[in-house]
N, C-alpha and C positions, 0 to 999 in steps of 0.2 A: 960553884953552883952544879958543875958537871957531876961532882961526887954525890951531891944531894940527889940529882936526878936518877944516877946509876943505883944509888941505895933505895930510891923508891921503886924502880923497875924490878929490882932483885926481890922485894918484899911482896910483890904482886903474885896472887894465884889464879891462874887463868882455868876456866871451865874446860871440860873435855871437848875436843874438837876446834879449840882456838889455837892458832899459831901466832907467836910473837915475830914480827917483821921490822927490819930496820932499827932493832933495839928500842922501839917505841910503840909501834901500832899492833893491836891485837885484831887478827883477821879470822872471821868465821863465815863459813858458806851456809847461807840460809837455804839455798838449793843450788842447782848446778850452774846457774847463770846470776846470782845475787850474793855480793859480799857485805857484811856488816863489818866495818872499819873503825875500832876504838882506840881511845887514847886513855887506858887505865891509870897512866902515870900523872897525868894532868889532873889538877883538882876538880875540874868540872866533869871529867869522864865523858868526853864527847863521843858520839858515834855518827859516823857518815855512811852511806849506802851506795854501792857501786852496782847499778843495774844494768844488765847486758843482754844483748841478743843480736846475732848475725854480725854485722860490722860495727854496731853501734854500742855505746855505753853512756849512761846517764850518772853522774856523780851528784848525788843529792846532799849537799853540804860539802864544803871542801876543808873541814877540820879546824882546829884551833889555831894553827900556824906555828905551834911550839916545834914541829918538826915538818919537814917537807914531804907532803904527800904526793908529790909528782912521780918519784921513781916507783912508787908502790902500784900507783894507778897505770903507769905504763906497763908494768909487767902483767897485771890482771885485766886491764881494760882492753877493748877491741880497738880497731883502727880509728874510728871516729868517737871521741869523748866529748861531752857536752856537760858542763857544770851548771847546776841549778840551785842557788842557794834558797833555803826554806825562809829566811828572813834576815835582816841586816845586822843583827847583833854579831860583834867582833868574833865570839868563839865559834861562829859558822862561816866565817869569810876568810879564815886564814888560808893561804896558798891561792887567793882567787884569781892573782895575776897569772899563775903558772897554767892556766886552762883557756886562753884566749877568750873570744867574746862569749859571753855566759847567756843563758836563758834567765828571764826575770819575770816575776808574777806581773801581769798588767793590772796594777791597783792605781787608783787616784793618788796615793800616799808616796808611791814610788815614781810615778809619771812626773810628779811635782819637783822631783830632785833630778830628773834628767837633763842634761845639757850636752847638745851635739853629739848624742849617741852614748854618752857615758853617764855613769851614776856615781855620785859621792854621798853617801849616807850623812845624815845630819849627826851631831853628838848624840842626841837623845835616841837616835834609831840604833847607833853603834855601840855605845857605852864602853869603848875601849880604853877610855881614860883611867878607868879603874885598874888597869894592869899594863898601862904605858903603852897601849898598842895604837898606833897611828891610824887615821881614818883613810882607807883606800879610795881611790878612782878607779873604776874598771869600766870596759867596754860591754855594752849590751848588744848581743847577736840576735836574740829572739825575745819578744814579748809574748806571754802565753796567758790568756784570762782564765779566771776561775770558771770551772765547768768545761773547759776546752781539755783535749787528750793529748798527752805527749806520748809519742810513739818511739819506742826503742826496738829497732827489728820489727819482730812481729808483737812485741808486748805493747800493750796499751794502759796508760796510767792517767786518771782523771786529777785534775788540779782541783783542790778544794781549798776555799778561803777559810782559815781557822784563826781569826783573831781572838783575843782572850790574854794571851802571853805577851803579844805585841800585835798592833794594828796590820802590819804587814805580812803577818805569818800565813804560809801555805803548807798543805799537806799533799799527799798522794795516795789515790786510792786505785789498788789493782785488784780488779774483780775476780779475774781468772785464778789469782793465787789467794784471794780472801785476806789481802794484806794491805793494812793501812800504814802507811809511812808517815807518823804523826809529827815528826819534826820535835819542837818544844810545846805543842799544845797540851800534851800529856806525856810524862815520863816519870821514871822511878826516882825517889829521893825527894828533895824540896822542890816544889813546883812553884815557878815564880809567876805571881800575880801582883807585884808590888812595883815593878819597874816601870819607867815612863811609858804610857800608852796602854798599859795593862787594865783590863776591864772585866769586871766579874759579870756584868750583864752579858758581854760577848761570850764569856765562858759558859754561861747557862744556855744561851741561844744555841751556840754550836754544839755543846754536848747533847741537848735535845735533838737537833738536827741529825748528829751522827748516830744516835740510839735509834732513830726512826729509820736511817738509811742504810747502816751497816748490818751485816748478818751476825747472829749470836755467836757465831764460831770465827770471827774476825781475829786476825792476828795483828796486833798493834805494835809495831817496832818503832823505837824511840830514839831521841838524839841524845839523851843522857843516861846513864846507868848508875847503879849503886852496887857494891860487892854484897852477895848474900852468904851468909856463914863464912865470910872472909874470902869468898871465891868471885872474880869478875866475870860476868858472862854478857853476851849481847842482850840488852834490854827489851823484853817482850812483855806488854800488856794484853789485856782481852776486854771483852764487852762489860764484865762485871766491874771492872775499873773504871770504866767510862761512866757507868751508872753511879757508882760511889762518888766520883768527882761531882757528877751533876746533883746529887743530893746534898753535898757539903755546901756547894755554892748556893743551891736554892735556900738552904737554912740561912747562910750568911746574908743573903739579900733581905731577909725578912728582919734582920737587926739595923740597929743604928750604926753608920760608918764608923771604922775603927781600924786600928793597924795590929797585926798579930799574926798567929801562925795555929792552923787546926790539922789534926790528923786526918787523911781521907780514908786510908786504910793501912794495912800493914806495911805497904810498899811505897806510900806516898804521903808528904805533908803539902799543906797548901799555904804559901805565905801571900799576905795581901796587906794593902794599906787602905787608909781612908779615901785616898784619890780613886782606887781601883773600884770604889763602890759607885762613883759618879761618872766615871768615864765612858 
């Protein structure tokens, strides 16, 4: 297994400006206080984001768990680090126990699984059985509602509820940097709208909301990437990609429910199921 991982890492080509750390993580500075942290040797090519200012850092998603993210965050984070998972899928909750009480989106679906200040995702929320990952139980430090603002030093990031991929998904909007941390709502490659709780009607509603609320020049940073021309880079999409996704979902919803896959544009495909038409 170790030899297979080393072979996968050695075959990866990283874009200019990315540094490989701990023989696993691809680290890229989006600005002087924001790091994109990728896992290009993992088949889902996860990306997490370390957002810092002053003495504070926010870790938006905690990685796949295939390697410990804790030493890297200790090197690059500030004195106070808070983890905030975008949703409960297993590939975003790796290392969750290494960051103490975490920030959690205040949504009814998540409040329903809280017991004595801890959360244990349901199997349909977590989906870790597909890769043999056990369901974690972790402590909640802060509940934060959609529309509320997370402060990281002097930085402000608004929490946006973005169901579609999953009912519990949230994203972050940072007005001052015109940056939208989309998590799994939209990303490069195969966009999942066929997992439990995925909803095409939610996708359409949130796409229209974001197209109305976000500026044309928005930078959409994503939680999964795909190599382009054989090179891995931090995944960034834009307003036009959101518009293309809206158009494909709207077209689908005019058809009869079915299961399949459609191209959104040259950077995304949408996977959907008959259930996602009616959720």
